[in-house]
N, C-alpha and C positions, 0 to 999 in steps of 0.2 A: 533413580526409579528401580524397587526392589524386583525381585524375580516375580514376585507373588502378584506383583501391581500389574506387570509385563506381562504375565500369564494371562490377567483379564483382560488386560486390552486388546489382547490376542483374539481372546473370547469371543469379546462385544467387535471387532473390526470386521472378524468374519462373518458374524450374524450380519453386521453392518453389508457386508459388501455380496453376501449372497441376497439377500433382500435389493440392494440395486440392479444386480444384474437379473433379475428375475422383473423388477418393476423396468427397465430399461427394454426388455424382452417385447416388455407385453406393449409398451411408447412409441415400440423404433420405426410402427409405420407410421406415424407420425413425420418424420424426421427423409419422407422422399426428397428427391431434389426440385426444388420449386423455380421453374425458369418467368422470366420478366413478364412471359404470356400471359402471367395470372393476372400481372395487374397490368393491363391497359394504358394509362395515366401516370405519365412523368410526374415525380413527386420529389419536389426539396425540402426536408423537415427540419424545425430549428430545435434542436436538443440542447435547452438548458441542463450543462452538466458543473456542478460546485468540484469534482473530481478533477476535471480535465486541463491539463497542463499545455494545452494546444486549443487557437480559437481560428475559426475559420473552416472548410469545405475540405471533411476527409479526403485525402486522396491515398491513391495507389494504389494495391492488389485487395486490401480490405475493402475499400471502396466498389472496387471490381466486384468483388464478389455479393457488395450489398445490390449493387445495381444490376445485376444478374440475378440475381433473386428476387429483389423487391420492387425493380425500377424503382429504385431509390436513391437519391442522396444527403448527406448527415452535414448541416451547418452545426458546428458548434459554437457553443456560446460561451464561456468560460470566464466569470468573474475571477478567476485566480490570474487570468490575462491581464485583464480590464484594470484590477486591480481596486473590483468594486466592491467584491468579499458581502457579505451579507447585505448594503446598501444595496448593492443591484438585486439580490432576490429580494427584498423587500420591495424597492423602488417598480421590479417587475409583477411581484405580488399584488401591492395595489392597484396597478393597470390593472389585475386582471386576467393578462396573459403571463406565466413563466414560460411556457414552450409549448410544443406540439411532443416533444418527451423530455419528460424530467427526469434528471439525476440529481440525488439532491439528499438531506440528511434528518430521516423522518422520527428520529428519537423522541424529539418532544414536539413537530408539526403538524404531523399529520393529518393530527383532526383539523386541526386548522387549515390545513391545505382542504381537505373536504370540504368543514363549510363552508369558504371562500368561495366553491366552487370553481377549482384550480384542477383538481387532476377530475378524471372519470371512472366510472367502476366498471373493470374489465373483464368481470366474470363473464359474461353473456360471450365474450369473443373468447376466452381461454378456457371453456370447457371441452373437456375431452384432449386437450393439446395434453401434449408431453411433459410439459414444464407442470403439469401437476401429480406429478410423481412426489414433487415437494409442497403439496397443499398442505401437510402438519405444520411448516415453516410458514406458507403463505399466512394459511386460518390464525396462529399462533401473531403475526403482525399487525392484522387486519381485523383480528376479533374485538378490539381496545372500542374502535370505530364502529363495526357493524357483523353482524353476526353470518351475515350471507354474500356482501359485497367484496369484492377484491381492487382496493385502488392502487396498490404499490406492492412491488414483488422485493423481498428484501438481498442484497449481498451475500455472496460466499456461504452460500447452504450447504453444510456436508452430510454426509450419513453416515462419518465416524463421528465418536463419542467427546463432549467438552474439554478432556483433559488429553487427546491426540495433540499431539503438535499441527500446526496448520501448514509447518513451511515442509522444504523439500530436504534439501543439504546444507543449506544456510539459512541464520536463521534471519529475520526480518529486521532486524537491528546488531548492530556492533560496531566494534572498531575495527577498520579496515582500512590499511594501509599500503602502499608502493612496497611491498614485500621483499622485492630485488635491491629498494634501497635499504629496507631494514636489514636487511641480513649484512648488507654492505658494510653499515658503520656497527656491525658485533650482533647484532639480536639483543640489542640488552634490555634487560629485565626491567618489568613496568608492574609497580605495587598496587597503584593506585591510577586515577584518569590524569590527576596532576602531572603523572611521572610521564607522562606521553611526549608535553611539552620540548625538555631539552633532548629526546631521541629525534621529533621530528625536527628540531634546528639542526641537529647534523645531520639529518637527509637532504633537507634545504640546502646547506652548504656543501653537501657532494653534488648535488646538482641544482644550482640556483634557478637555471634557466631549461626550458624544454628543448628540442631539435630547430624548431624556430627562431629561437632568443627570445623566446615569451619568459617572462618572472615567473618562478613556482613560487608556490603558496603551499602552506598545510590545510588551512581551510579555504573554500571560497565558500560564502553563504548565500542564503534567496531569501526576499522578504515576501513571497505570494502565497505560502502557506502558514503566514504568519495567524493568527487565529482570537482565542482569549490570554496567547503568551505567545511568546518569540519562537516560532517555530524550534529553530537550529539549536537555542538553548534547552528544548524539550527530549532533544533526541539521548544525547547522553544518559539522561536520565533513565532511558530505556536500558543500559549497560547493566545496571542495577535493579531490574525488577519492579521501576516506578510506572505507572499507566499515569493519562490524564483522565482528569474530569468535571471541565470546568474550569476552577482557580484553584484546583487541587489536583495534586500530585502523589498517589496513593503506592503503595506496594502491592503486587496483584494477589498477594497470601496473605492479603487481609490488615498485617502486621502493624504497617503505619500511614497513617492522612498529614497532609504538611499541605500549608497554605503556600502558596506561592512568593509570597508578598514575606514572609518570613524570615528574617537575617539569613537563618540559619538551615532555609530548606534547600534542598537539591537544585532548585532554581537558580536560587541565588549564587551559587557554590559556581553553577555553570557559566553564568553571567562575570563571574570572579579568572572562571578559568580561560575564559576565548579574551576578557581584557587583557588577563598576561601575555597568549597569546600572540595578540596583537602589538601589545608592549614589545615582545619579540621579532617582530615584524614576519608573525607569522600568519595573517589572517589578511588575503585578496580587498587592497582598498574599495575596490567596484561592487563587492559584496552589497553594501544599501541599494543599489541599484539592478541586482540579478535577478534573474528569475530561475523558473529550476531548469529548463530547458537551459537556458544560457551557463550553468555549471555544468552540466551535463557536458557539453560544447567542451570547456576546459578540461573537464576530466578525460575526454579522447583525446584531449591536445594535451596532453602530462602537462598540464602547469597547476596539479591540484596533487599532494599527495595522502589526504586522508578522506575516507568516507563514514558516512555514521550506518549506510545502508548496503548489503552487494548491489543492488539494482542500480544504483548507481554508479559508483568506485569499479565494480567485476564489467557490468554490462557496456557500458560506455568503454575503457581502456583496455579490458582482456580478450583482444582480440589475436586470430590464431600467428600471427608475426608476432606481436609482441610476450604471446605466452612460451612462443617456440623457443625464443631468445631468453622464457626466465622470467620475463618482465610481466609485473600486474597487481592488482589491487588481494590481498588474503588478508583474512581476519586474524590479526594479533591481539594475543590474549593480555587482559591487565588483570592481575594474581586476586584483585578484591573485586570483580565483576559477577553479577546473576543474570544475564541475561534474560529479558524478559521474551517467554515465545506464546504466540497465538492459539489458544485450544482452539480445535475444531467448533463451529458453530452451527450445532443440530437446527436451530429456529432461525438460520442465516442473521446477518448485520444491519438492524436498524438505522444505523447510520449510515447506512450506505443503500436506495433504496433506486429504484426505475419504476417510471407513472406516467402514463397518459394524457396530457394537460388536455383541456377541456374545451381549447378550440381549434384541437387537432381534424385536418380535413378528413381524414380517412384512419380513423381509429381502428380500424379491425385489421388494415396492414400493420400497422405498427404494435398492433397485439402479437402477429403472426412475427413479426422480427423480434418479438423480446420473448417468443417461443423460440424461436431459430436460437438468439443466447442463451438460452438455458440449454440447446440441443449438444448432445458430443461434437458434431460438427462446428457448432457455433461457438464452443468452448472453446477447441484447435482454435481457429481462428482470430476469437476476439481478444483472448487471452496472451498470445505470443510475444516474446520478450528473451534479450539474452537470460542466460544464469535462471531466472527463480519465473518463469512462465512456461510453456505449451509451445512446442514445435513449429506449431502454424497449423497450413493447409496440407491435411492429407493428399498426395500427389504432387506437390512441389517442392517440399522442406521432410518429406518421411514416408514413409512405404508402411503397409501392413504386410509381415512376410510369414512365411512356417513359424521361426522364431521367434516372433513378435513383431512390434516396430520397431522401424530402423532408418536413423535421418539418413536423408539422402546425402547425394556430394555436393548437390547445390545446398540444401539444409544446413550442413556442416557448414560453409563460406558467409551463408546467412547469419547464422544463430552464433557463431563469433563474431558477430561483429565488425563482418571487412565489408558489409554495404553493397553487394552484388547488384546488379541489373535484374530485374524481374522482367521473365518470359511476357510476351506481348500478350499473350494468350491467357495471364495473367492479371494482366492492367498494365504491365510496362511500370518504368520510371526504376526506383532503386526501393532496395526492400527495407532498408529504414525509416523510409518516407512512407512505407505502406503501412505500420503500423496500426491497430485499432488505437484511436487517439480517446475513445470515453473514458479509459481508465477504470471502469468498473466490471468486478471480477464476479462473475455471476454464482459460480462453482467455486468449491475448496480444488485447489488443484493437488493435493494429497490424495481425494477420491479416486478411486477405480471406474475408470470407464468400459462401456460396452465389451469393449474391447479384452477385457481383464489386465490393463497395465493401468497405472495412474497415469493423469494428465500433465501432468512434471513432466517433460523429457529426461531430464536427467538422474531422473530414479529408474529408468527402461535400462534393462540388463546390457541391453546392446550401446548405449551411452557409457556404462559405466566401464567396460572394456574398450573403447577408444579414447575414454575421455584423460588418459593419462601425461599431461604436456613435459615439460622441463621444470615449470614454476609450480605445475600439481605434485609434483614427483619429490620435488627440494620442500615443499611444507607438509608434505606426508611424513617423509623421515624427520623433520624438524620436530615436528608435532605427536608425530604416534600416533597417529589418527586418518581413516581415510577422508572425511568431511569435515567442516566446522560442526557441525550436530553432533556429531560419534566425540571430536573433541570436547561438545558442552556436557555432554551423557556420561561421558568416563570420569570425567572432572568434576562432576556434581555442581555445576557452574551454570544456571539455569533456574528460572520459575515461570510454570504456565499458568497462563492468565486462562482462567475457565473460560470456554466460548460460550456465552447464554445468550439470551433475546431478553436486553430489557430496554424498557421506551420506557422514559422518565415521564412523569404529568406535564403539562403543558405551561412554559414558563406565561406571569401575569407579563402583563406592557409596563408596569414597571418592575421589573427585574430587568426584564429584555433592555429596557431604556438605560438603567445601572451599567448592567453588562458592557453594555457598547461603548458609553463611558470612561469604564474601570479599563475594559483592554485596551481601548485609543491608548490611554495614557501609559500603560503596562508593556507594551508592545515599543514605544517610543521610545520612553526611556531606557527599556532593555538596549534598544539599539546604539543607546547615546554613552550609557553605562560600560556598553565593550569598546567603542573607540574614545572616552576619556582620555584627556592627556594627561593623565599621572593616579597613583592610587589616592589622592585627597578628594579630587574633582570625581571619581570611581564611586567613593563614597558617598561624598554629597550627594548625587546623582540618584544615587543607592534611598537616602534618605526624603526627598524629593518624590522620588516615583511613592514612597511606601503613605505620605501625608496627603500626598494628590489623590491617591486611589480610595484611601481613605475615606477623605472631606466628597466625595463624589458616590458611597454608600458600599463600598464593597464587602464590610462585612453582610451585609445585609444580604446579597448574593454567595457569597462564600457560606453564608449557612444554609441554603439552598439546596447549593452542590454539595456541601459536605451531608445532608439526610438524603441525598437524592445517589449518592456513590454509597454509603454506607447501607442503603436497601440495595442498592445492586451486588454490593460484596454478600446480604445475605443469604440472595439467589444462586447465588455461585459456589456457596455454601454449599445449599443444599440439593444443588445438581453434581457437583461433587461426590457427598453424602449418597446421591441415589446409585450413581456408578460404584461406591468401594464398598456399600454394606452390602 
């Protein structure tokens, strides 16, 4: 990043922050404490949430806050957990009721949701609310459907520009390893992705079982996030600047577009990478039957050596006890990596939206809840998690002081994943059991709250001063960098994906049907290829996958995806030009 570009970003950021503070100040009266006395009737709502990794009633301290403020319980319906995926969405949509509150992808189906009468116009309930400081983004999402109505609100809205990374001090994606074991085997240099495997094998041989005698593997994979492709095979592509769009993996600098079926594509390369890993005994054999939360628990239990995200490995394993002993997950560089960083999204993310179902009993209360989720108080509570989230509710995990926000003693233990008991006045139970299970980030956490500090607590001055564990100190000395992002910036090993709002045209029923058939084949064969008995079987299955998908109309869907992803890229180029000219 050139000094000229940094100066330009600084000016733009200062402008946005000033505007944000003024807007927040004007809207602050909207966020006075709301007691449950406003809502006399207890209410349990069904939340259809395509992003959630938990199903059932929300519990713990977040449930306590929602109950206290809205006299409401959240019953989360999660396709990821049931295995229904898009089928569950289609089934519930066909029945005429997705849920009372809906969290889903509106990239190409917002018009369908409106036409089918599945969601309501929220505009009468949101008028004058604090959430309307994001009106530009909200209107941009809804304008293609209606000039006046508000049917949905996008996620991750930011007041920063589209080339400003949305991460805190860790990238969203990256090669994270048990750094204590990596250094114990001599910190071997890794030039390419494939060079990780012999290193991980050495680490496994050094620590073949965890403290309770369970076998340790480099990779524990899970299937519940599979969609157009096998999710686990997409993640390492992000280490090289790729993002997915349907059946396309494309470089976010618009330099390359690949069909995932092509034999020389990065998708097929990563399948071979995992196949080789399995041949070496590095993949957990339980993987095909695991869900995300199962893998999280395995990371916490010390039976996993690699994580493609900091918010899995670091969040689960890097407790105070472990990091004080120099143990934990940290970014381990690969020489040829160019990690994709997601740019802030001034217009929000149409792939993640929240809406009110047409059958909701009390739509006004749900609109108030959505408004609260986008308020500072709601952002702190709803987006709390270790490493890559907010600190949680003020007064419990952090306090505002004359020197700025400071993590409380309780917060130190909670955010270090020690899972302490929650005080009864905050709902009781344990801290980890109380996290919001919506998995829906309303506002970019690098944005500045009304108190003048970022929502990300790891960016607070007070946190940085107290964050030097033996693990951090060792990594910082080895890498000559303060944080993972500092390392990537200083080595030029990143590509920013400009954050824009792009809504693809609605798919025809033909495209949707062909896509469903093809992705079932692709995902099924991807898993089979990884666990193939030998290399000959791997390549035989690869050929079968390609032929089967092609016979089902894959090229027709691919052509549709290619047109749309290139249209998206053109908008990104325009957005970048607008900031740099």
